[in-house]
Short mmCIF file of the C-alpha atoms (twelve columns), coordinates in Angstrom:
data_MODEL
# 
_entry.id   MODEL 
# 
loop_
_atom_site.group_PDB 
_atom_site.id 
_atom_site.type_symbol 
_atom_site.label_atom_id 
_atom_site.label_alt_id 
_atom_site.label_comp_id 
_atom_site.label_asym_id 
_atom_site.label_seq_id 
_atom_site.Cartn_x 
_atom_site.Cartn_y 
_atom_site.Cartn_z 
_atom_site.pdbx_PDB_model_num 
ATOM 1   C CA . MET A 1   148.409 68.388  176.418 1 
ATOM 2   C CA . ARG A 2   148.595 69.087  180.129 1 
ATOM 3   C CA . TRP A 3   149.449 72.709  180.954 1 
ATOM 4   C CA . GLN A 4   146.760 74.258  183.168 1 
ATOM 5   C CA . GLY A 5   148.775 73.706  186.365 1 
ATOM 6   C CA . GLY A 6   151.994 75.038  184.886 1 
ATOM 7   C CA . ARG A 7   153.973 77.907  186.353 1 
ATOM 8   C CA . THR A 8   152.819 81.360  185.304 1 
ATOM 9   C CA . GLY A 9   154.849 84.536  185.016 1 
ATOM 10  C CA . GLY A 10  157.825 82.947  183.296 1 
ATOM 11  C CA . GLY A 11  156.878 83.581  179.693 1 
ATOM 12  C CA . GLY A 12  157.937 87.225  179.538 1 
ATOM 13  C CA . VAL A 13  154.611 88.173  177.972 1 
ATOM 14  C CA . GLU A 14  153.657 91.693  176.997 1 
ATOM 15  C CA . ASP A 15  150.010 91.898  175.986 1 
ATOM 16  C CA . ARG A 16  149.350 94.566  173.350 1 
ATOM 17  C CA . ARG A 17  145.955 93.292  172.300 1 
ATOM 18  C CA . GLY A 18  143.433 96.086  172.077 1 
ATOM 19  C CA . LEU A 19  146.035 98.806  171.562 1 
ATOM 20  C CA . GLY A 20  145.033 99.307  167.955 1 
ATOM 21  C CA . GLY A 21  146.425 98.064  164.696 1 
ATOM 22  C CA . GLY A 22  145.409 97.560  161.138 1 
ATOM 23  C CA . ALA A 23  145.356 94.846  158.541 1 
ATOM 24  C CA . ILE A 24  147.478 94.952  155.427 1 
ATOM 25  C CA . ALA A 25  145.923 97.181  152.805 1 
ATOM 26  C CA . GLY A 26  143.084 95.363  151.117 1 
ATOM 27  C CA . GLY A 27  142.387 93.467  154.338 1 
ATOM 28  C CA . GLY A 28  140.249 90.409  154.680 1 
ATOM 29  C CA . ILE A 29  140.850 86.741  155.304 1 
ATOM 30  C CA . GLY A 30  141.871 86.083  151.682 1 
ATOM 31  C CA . VAL A 31  144.763 88.522  151.768 1 
ATOM 32  C CA . GLY A 32  145.793 87.276  155.183 1 
ATOM 33  C CA . VAL A 33  145.968 83.685  154.007 1 
ATOM 34  C CA . LEU A 34  147.955 84.614  150.912 1 
ATOM 35  C CA . ALA A 35  150.414 86.546  153.040 1 
ATOM 36  C CA . LEU A 36  150.630 83.649  155.463 1 
ATOM 37  C CA . ILE A 37  151.403 81.207  152.672 1 
ATOM 38  C CA . GLY A 38  153.932 83.696  151.321 1 
ATOM 39  C CA . TYR A 39  155.641 83.866  154.693 1 
ATOM 40  C CA . PHE A 40  156.086 80.107  154.977 1 
ATOM 41  C CA . PHE A 41  156.587 79.501  151.250 1 
ATOM 42  C CA . PHE A 42  159.091 82.197  150.416 1 
ATOM 43  C CA . GLY A 43  160.761 82.450  153.811 1 
ATOM 44  C CA . ILE A 44  160.846 86.233  153.740 1 
ATOM 45  C CA . ASP A 45  162.947 87.645  156.552 1 
ATOM 46  C CA . PRO A 46  160.715 89.310  159.180 1 
ATOM 47  C CA . SER A 47  162.620 92.582  158.886 1 
ATOM 48  C CA . THR A 48  161.742 92.740  155.180 1 
ATOM 49  C CA . THR A 49  158.143 91.645  155.607 1 
ATOM 50  C CA . THR A 50  157.406 94.005  158.462 1 
ATOM 51  C CA . GLN A 51  158.869 96.986  156.635 1 
ATOM 52  C CA . LEU A 52  156.702 96.179  153.621 1 
ATOM 53  C CA . ALA A 53  153.646 95.842  155.841 1 
ATOM 54  C CA . SER A 54  154.295 99.250  157.402 1 
ATOM 55  C CA . GLN A 55  154.390 100.808 153.926 1 
ATOM 56  C CA . LEU A 56  151.064 99.195  153.064 1 
ATOM 57  C CA . GLY A 57  149.323 100.628 156.065 1 
ATOM 58  C CA . GLY A 58  148.349 99.847  159.623 1 
ATOM 59  C CA . VAL A 59  149.918 100.904 162.880 1 
ATOM 60  C CA . GLY A 60  152.463 103.680 162.799 1 
ATOM 61  C CA . ALA A 61  156.043 103.251 163.901 1 
ATOM 62  C CA . SER A 62  155.447 104.797 167.314 1 
ATOM 63  C CA . GLU A 63  156.256 102.785 170.399 1 
ATOM 64  C CA . GLN A 64  153.576 100.671 172.016 1 
ATOM 65  C CA . GLN A 65  153.641 99.386  175.556 1 
ATOM 66  C CA . GLY A 66  151.227 96.711  176.635 1 
ATOM 67  C CA . GLN A 67  150.563 95.065  179.959 1 
ATOM 68  C CA . VAL A 68  153.445 92.905  181.124 1 
ATOM 69  C CA . GLY A 69  152.648 89.763  183.093 1 
ATOM 70  C CA . THR A 70  150.312 86.806  182.884 1 
ATOM 71  C CA . PRO A 71  147.223 87.570  180.761 1 
ATOM 72  C CA . GLU A 72  143.893 86.759  182.392 1 
ATOM 73  C CA . ASP A 73  142.321 84.961  179.422 1 
ATOM 74  C CA . GLN A 74  143.031 81.324  178.660 1 
ATOM 75  C CA . ALA A 75  144.731 81.914  175.310 1 
ATOM 76  C CA . GLY A 76  147.115 84.471  176.779 1 
ATOM 77  C CA . ARG A 77  147.772 82.364  179.852 1 
ATOM 78  C CA . PHE A 78  148.615 79.424  177.578 1 
ATOM 79  C CA . VAL A 79  151.317 81.480  175.878 1 
ATOM 80  C CA . ASP A 80  152.728 82.509  179.259 1 
ATOM 81  C CA . VAL A 81  152.809 78.976  180.701 1 
ATOM 82  C CA . ILE A 82  154.249 77.390  177.559 1 
ATOM 83  C CA . GLY A 83  156.787 80.194  177.113 1 
ATOM 84  C CA . GLY A 84  157.899 79.888  180.721 1 
ATOM 85  C CA . ASN A 85  158.274 76.137  180.369 1 
ATOM 86  C CA . ILE A 86  160.316 76.519  177.181 1 
ATOM 87  C CA . ASN A 87  162.560 78.986  179.002 1 
ATOM 88  C CA . ASP A 88  163.025 76.528  181.868 1 
ATOM 89  C CA . VAL A 89  164.095 73.799  179.444 1 
ATOM 90  C CA . TRP A 90  166.604 75.985  177.629 1 
ATOM 91  C CA . ALA A 91  168.004 77.350  180.885 1 
ATOM 92  C CA . GLN A 92  169.128 73.766  181.529 1 
ATOM 93  C CA . LYS A 93  170.229 72.978  177.988 1 
ATOM 94  C CA . LEU A 94  172.144 76.147  177.058 1 
ATOM 95  C CA . ASN A 95  174.733 77.853  179.239 1 
ATOM 96  C CA . GLY A 96  174.060 81.566  179.555 1 
ATOM 97  C CA . TYR A 97  170.547 81.289  178.168 1 
ATOM 98  C CA . THR A 98  168.528 84.495  178.410 1 
ATOM 99  C CA . PRO A 99  164.785 84.376  177.633 1 
ATOM 100 C CA . PRO A 100 163.256 86.314  174.757 1 
ATOM 101 C CA . LYS A 101 160.404 88.732  175.228 1 
ATOM 102 C CA . VAL A 102 157.020 87.619  173.938 1 
ATOM 103 C CA . VAL A 103 154.501 90.092  172.538 1 
ATOM 104 C CA . ILE A 104 150.921 89.086  171.796 1 
ATOM 105 C CA . TYR A 105 148.962 91.533  169.668 1 
ATOM 106 C CA . THR A 106 146.106 91.889  167.216 1 
ATOM 107 C CA . GLN A 107 146.402 92.959  163.573 1 
ATOM 108 C CA . GLY A 108 149.634 94.971  163.780 1 
ATOM 109 C CA . THR A 109 152.329 96.235  166.138 1 
ATOM 110 C CA . PRO A 110 155.717 97.989  165.976 1 
ATOM 111 C CA . THR A 111 158.716 95.672  166.290 1 
ATOM 112 C CA . GLY A 112 162.474 96.008  166.228 1 
ATOM 113 C CA . CYS A 113 162.328 94.669  162.664 1 
ATOM 114 C CA . GLY A 114 159.697 97.114  161.409 1 
ATOM 115 C CA . MET A 115 155.926 96.805  161.406 1 
ATOM 116 C CA . GLY A 116 154.553 93.422  162.441 1 
ATOM 117 C CA . GLN A 117 151.314 92.211  160.846 1 
ATOM 118 C CA . SER A 118 149.110 89.308  161.849 1 
ATOM 119 C CA . ALA A 119 149.089 87.939  158.292 1 
ATOM 120 C CA . MET A 120 152.789 87.145  158.672 1 
ATOM 121 C CA . GLY A 121 152.094 84.477  161.252 1 
ATOM 122 C CA . PRO A 122 154.234 84.069  164.380 1 
ATOM 123 C CA . PHE A 123 157.770 85.352  163.939 1 
ATOM 124 C CA . TYR A 124 160.944 86.076  165.859 1 
ATOM 125 C CA . CYS A 125 162.728 89.410  165.510 1 
ATOM 126 C CA . PRO A 126 166.457 89.067  166.302 1 
ATOM 127 C CA . THR A 127 166.930 92.834  166.579 1 
ATOM 128 C CA . ASP A 128 164.848 93.121  169.754 1 
ATOM 129 C CA . ARG A 129 165.021 89.393  170.601 1 
ATOM 130 C CA . THR A 130 161.258 89.125  170.776 1 
ATOM 131 C CA . VAL A 131 158.709 86.532  169.672 1 
ATOM 132 C CA . TYR A 132 155.592 88.120  168.177 1 
ATOM 133 C CA . LEU A 133 152.253 86.281  168.178 1 
ATOM 134 C CA . ASP A 134 148.824 87.248  166.928 1 
ATOM 135 C CA . LEU A 135 146.720 84.513  168.470 1 
ATOM 136 C CA . GLY A 136 144.195 84.698  165.645 1 
ATOM 137 C CA . PHE A 137 146.842 82.888  163.612 1 
ATOM 138 C CA . TRP A 138 145.792 79.592  165.174 1 
ATOM 139 C CA . GLN A 139 142.418 79.737  163.466 1 
ATOM 140 C CA . GLU A 140 144.047 80.602  160.142 1 
ATOM 141 C CA . MET A 141 146.325 77.575  160.405 1 
ATOM 142 C CA . GLU A 142 143.499 75.228  161.288 1 
ATOM 143 C CA . THR A 143 140.806 76.401  158.862 1 
ATOM 144 C CA . LYS A 144 142.930 77.448  155.904 1 
ATOM 145 C CA . LEU A 145 146.090 75.334  156.095 1 
ATOM 146 C CA . GLY A 146 144.749 72.138  157.637 1 
ATOM 147 C CA . ALA A 147 146.909 72.253  160.754 1 
ATOM 148 C CA . SER A 148 145.892 70.665  164.046 1 
ATOM 149 C CA . GLY A 149 143.940 72.662  166.607 1 
ATOM 150 C CA . ALA A 150 145.377 70.710  169.533 1 
ATOM 151 C CA . ASP A 151 147.183 72.566  172.318 1 
ATOM 152 C CA . PHE A 152 150.473 70.856  171.563 1 
ATOM 153 C CA . ALA A 153 150.286 71.837  167.902 1 
ATOM 154 C CA . ARG A 154 150.060 75.471  169.006 1 
ATOM 155 C CA . ALA A 155 152.818 74.996  171.562 1 
ATOM 156 C CA . TYR A 156 155.048 73.521  168.840 1 
ATOM 157 C CA . VAL A 157 154.718 76.709  166.805 1 
ATOM 158 C CA . ILE A 158 155.673 78.806  169.849 1 
ATOM 159 C CA . ALA A 159 158.616 76.520  170.623 1 
ATOM 160 C CA . HIS A 160 159.789 76.806  167.011 1 
ATOM 161 C CA . GLU A 161 160.025 80.596  167.355 1 
ATOM 162 C CA . PHE A 162 161.895 80.218  170.653 1 
ATOM 163 C CA . GLY A 163 164.217 77.944  168.692 1 
ATOM 164 C CA . HIS A 164 165.127 80.897  166.492 1 
ATOM 165 C CA . HIS A 165 165.984 82.812  169.662 1 
ATOM 166 C CA . VAL A 166 168.332 79.995  170.676 1 
ATOM 167 C CA . GLN A 167 169.950 80.231  167.233 1 
ATOM 168 C CA . THR A 168 170.494 83.950  167.795 1 
ATOM 169 C CA . LEU A 169 172.108 83.308  171.172 1 
ATOM 170 C CA . THR A 170 174.414 80.600  169.807 1 
ATOM 171 C CA . GLY A 171 175.407 82.654  166.758 1 
ATOM 172 C CA . THR A 172 173.920 80.156  164.320 1 
ATOM 173 C CA . SER A 173 171.635 82.736  162.722 1 
ATOM 174 C CA . ASP A 174 174.548 85.076  162.011 1 
ATOM 175 C CA . GLN A 175 176.575 82.212  160.547 1 
ATOM 176 C CA . VAL A 176 173.710 81.336  158.235 1 
ATOM 177 C CA . ARG A 177 173.376 84.931  157.037 1 
ATOM 178 C CA . ARG A 178 177.079 85.066  156.234 1 
ATOM 179 C CA . ALA A 179 176.896 81.733  154.421 1 
ATOM 180 C CA . GLN A 180 173.947 82.966  152.388 1 
ATOM 181 C CA . GLN A 181 175.889 86.067  151.372 1 
ATOM 182 C CA . ARG A 182 178.660 83.799  150.059 1 
ATOM 183 C CA . ALA A 183 176.239 81.441  148.294 1 
ATOM 184 C CA . ARG A 184 176.642 80.922  144.563 1 
ATOM 185 C CA . GLY A 185 172.960 81.330  143.911 1 
ATOM 186 C CA . GLN A 186 169.508 81.516  145.451 1 
ATOM 187 C CA . GLY A 187 169.142 77.740  145.505 1 
ATOM 188 C CA . GLU A 188 172.234 77.354  147.670 1 
ATOM 189 C CA . ALA A 189 171.163 80.225  149.913 1 
ATOM 190 C CA . ASN A 190 167.790 78.532  150.359 1 
ATOM 191 C CA . GLN A 191 169.492 75.372  151.597 1 
ATOM 192 C CA . TYR A 192 170.872 77.295  154.558 1 
ATOM 193 C CA . SER A 193 167.445 78.742  155.273 1 
ATOM 194 C CA . VAL A 194 165.929 75.247  155.245 1 
ATOM 195 C CA . ALA A 195 168.609 74.003  157.652 1 
ATOM 196 C CA . LEU A 196 167.896 76.903  160.008 1 
ATOM 197 C CA . GLU A 197 164.153 76.253  160.008 1 
ATOM 198 C CA . LEU A 198 164.498 72.505  160.438 1 
ATOM 199 C CA . GLN A 199 166.818 73.045  163.378 1 
ATOM 200 C CA . ALA A 200 164.158 75.247  164.992 1 
ATOM 201 C CA . ASP A 201 161.695 72.384  164.474 1 
ATOM 202 C CA . CYS A 202 164.158 70.006  166.109 1 
ATOM 203 C CA . TYR A 203 164.610 72.407  169.019 1 
ATOM 204 C CA . ALA A 204 160.824 72.406  169.449 1 
ATOM 205 C CA . GLY A 205 161.014 68.636  169.776 1 
ATOM 206 C CA . VAL A 206 163.797 68.960  172.355 1 
ATOM 207 C CA . TRP A 207 161.570 71.226  174.420 1 
ATOM 208 C CA . ALA A 208 158.631 68.817  174.174 1 
ATOM 209 C CA . LYS A 209 160.753 65.919  175.422 1 
ATOM 210 C CA . ASN A 210 161.935 67.875  178.460 1 
ATOM 211 C CA . ALA A 211 158.759 69.828  179.288 1 
ATOM 212 C CA . ALA A 212 157.518 67.457  181.970 1 
ATOM 213 C CA . ALA A 213 160.899 67.047  183.666 1 
ATOM 214 C CA . VAL A 214 161.346 70.768  184.353 1 
ATOM 215 C CA . SER A 215 157.762 71.257  185.546 1 
ATOM 216 C CA . ASN A 216 157.243 68.203  187.746 1 
ATOM 217 C CA . GLY A 217 154.766 66.978  185.177 1 
ATOM 218 C CA . GLN A 218 152.601 70.105  185.240 1 
ATOM 219 C CA . VAL A 219 153.379 70.754  181.568 1 
ATOM 220 C CA . ALA A 220 153.484 67.499  179.660 1 
ATOM 221 C CA . LEU A 221 152.504 65.777  176.459 1 
ATOM 222 C CA . GLU A 222 149.690 63.261  176.517 1 
ATOM 223 C CA . PRO A 223 149.003 60.341  174.145 1 
ATOM 224 C CA . GLY A 224 148.446 61.583  170.616 1 
ATOM 225 C CA . ASP A 225 150.036 65.009  171.148 1 
ATOM 226 C CA . ILE A 226 153.193 64.404  169.156 1 
ATOM 227 C CA . GLU A 227 151.041 63.152  166.263 1 
ATOM 228 C CA . GLU A 228 149.074 66.419  166.364 1 
ATOM 229 C CA . GLY A 229 152.337 68.328  166.218 1 
ATOM 230 C CA . MET A 230 153.442 66.300  163.216 1 
ATOM 231 C CA . LYS A 231 150.126 67.054  161.510 1 
ATOM 232 C CA . THR A 232 150.887 70.760  161.830 1 
ATOM 233 C CA . ALA A 233 154.503 70.273  160.707 1 
ATOM 234 C CA . GLN A 234 153.203 68.498  157.632 1 
ATOM 235 C CA . ALA A 235 150.632 71.211  156.912 1 
ATOM 236 C CA . ILE A 236 153.275 73.955  156.785 1 
ATOM 237 C CA . GLY A 237 155.902 72.133  154.752 1 
ATOM 238 C CA . ASP A 238 157.022 73.979  151.634 1 
ATOM 239 C CA . ASP A 239 155.809 71.245  149.292 1 
ATOM 240 C CA . THR A 240 152.355 71.203  150.878 1 
ATOM 241 C CA . LEU A 241 152.061 74.983  150.698 1 
ATOM 242 C CA . GLN A 242 153.236 75.070  147.089 1 
ATOM 243 C CA . ARG A 243 150.567 72.555  146.125 1 
ATOM 244 C CA . ARG A 244 147.968 74.533  148.076 1 
ATOM 245 C CA . ALA A 245 148.986 77.679  146.221 1 
ATOM 246 C CA . GLY A 246 148.334 75.888  142.933 1 
ATOM 247 C CA . GLY A 247 151.947 75.799  141.772 1 
ATOM 248 C CA . ARG A 248 154.391 73.017  141.070 1 
ATOM 249 C CA . VAL A 249 156.562 71.612  143.819 1 
ATOM 250 C CA . SER A 250 159.977 73.218  143.423 1 
ATOM 251 C CA . PRO A 251 162.509 71.835  145.950 1 
ATOM 252 C CA . GLU A 252 165.166 74.361  144.941 1 
ATOM 253 C CA . SER A 253 162.856 77.130  146.182 1 
ATOM 254 C CA . PHE A 254 162.198 75.533  149.567 1 
ATOM 255 C CA . THR A 255 163.073 77.788  152.498 1 
ATOM 256 C CA . HIS A 256 161.511 75.915  155.451 1 
ATOM 257 C CA . GLY A 257 161.768 72.287  154.371 1 
ATOM 258 C CA . SER A 258 159.386 69.715  153.005 1 
ATOM 259 C CA . SER A 259 156.564 68.279  155.078 1 
ATOM 260 C CA . ALA A 260 158.518 65.052  155.527 1 
ATOM 261 C CA . GLN A 261 161.622 66.945  156.664 1 
ATOM 262 C CA . ARG A 262 159.713 69.045  159.181 1 
ATOM 263 C CA . VAL A 263 158.074 65.960  160.652 1 
ATOM 264 C CA . GLU A 264 161.413 64.120  160.715 1 
ATOM 265 C CA . TRP A 265 163.282 66.845  162.613 1 
ATOM 266 C CA . LEU A 266 160.473 67.485  165.071 1 
ATOM 267 C CA . GLN A 267 160.520 63.747  165.815 1 
ATOM 268 C CA . ARG A 268 164.300 63.646  166.033 1 
ATOM 269 C CA . GLY A 269 164.374 66.420  168.626 1 
ATOM 270 C CA . TYR A 270 161.606 64.742  170.598 1 
ATOM 271 C CA . GLN A 271 163.192 61.307  170.527 1 
ATOM 272 C CA . SER A 272 166.607 62.536  171.653 1 
ATOM 273 C CA . GLY A 273 165.717 65.470  173.909 1 
ATOM 274 C CA . ASP A 274 169.210 66.738  173.161 1 
ATOM 275 C CA . PRO A 275 170.061 69.892  171.148 1 
ATOM 276 C CA . ALA A 276 173.209 68.148  169.939 1 
ATOM 277 C CA . ALA A 277 170.980 65.893  167.844 1 
ATOM 278 C CA . CYS A 278 169.750 68.933  165.878 1 
ATOM 279 C CA . ASP A 279 172.644 69.328  163.426 1 
ATOM 280 C CA . THR A 280 170.685 70.088  160.286 1 
ATOM 281 C CA . PHE A 281 173.637 71.782  158.594 1 
ATOM 282 C CA . SER A 282 175.909 68.826  157.853 1 
ATOM 283 C CA . GLY A 283 174.144 68.267  154.552 1 
ATOM 284 C CA . ALA A 284 173.588 71.907  153.664 1 
# 
């Protein structure tokens, strides 16, 4: 993926790395991976997960303020360039679009939804309209979940979280929560969660299709990139994670969609480049 010449300063990044933090009680890679699988598998709302993490230990609830601007290291700069490019795409696609904040941190950090922990993976908090990223997550995905290590695969994950911000701005997230409250059971409620997640995947594809156009080609996919993104989408499908966890595949418990569904909607967004093609709710 081409990104090194992309515009900096547009990602809204606040860098909290090095400000302290702690792992979930018990610590270690094993616990982190289990929590990561739990996040994708069970679809726990970030506000619930972060509150639980704060009870288990780690950073206190006090405010943290990191350095705002473009980080100097390559990993941080990548987040800034990709985030800025995603914002530029959505500024054209959605009237009244306002960018989210992006916080990069290590181990743990306070959020508007409670205590954020790295083991949760990237997440979006609608309360403070912020995307939270512990960049160590990339290694977890690659070594433990079999995801791609390519730049676009990482950018896809970021774009997915920005997709949840778009859903907050359009009111889709609130509509889903109300529908889940009216659901006749957990299985039906899960269907709405799957539709929400697949739409965020589709929105990531929409961004990828339009990335080059809004950056004069400075941020752009190269041959093989979309395949690397699909490899990651497949690795974090509910069915794949359930098999990895040693359990049976239980479609009624899916909260993020199967591997095939995640690949399909990422492709659909990329092929169309149009958010209108991302109606994942018609069958929910």
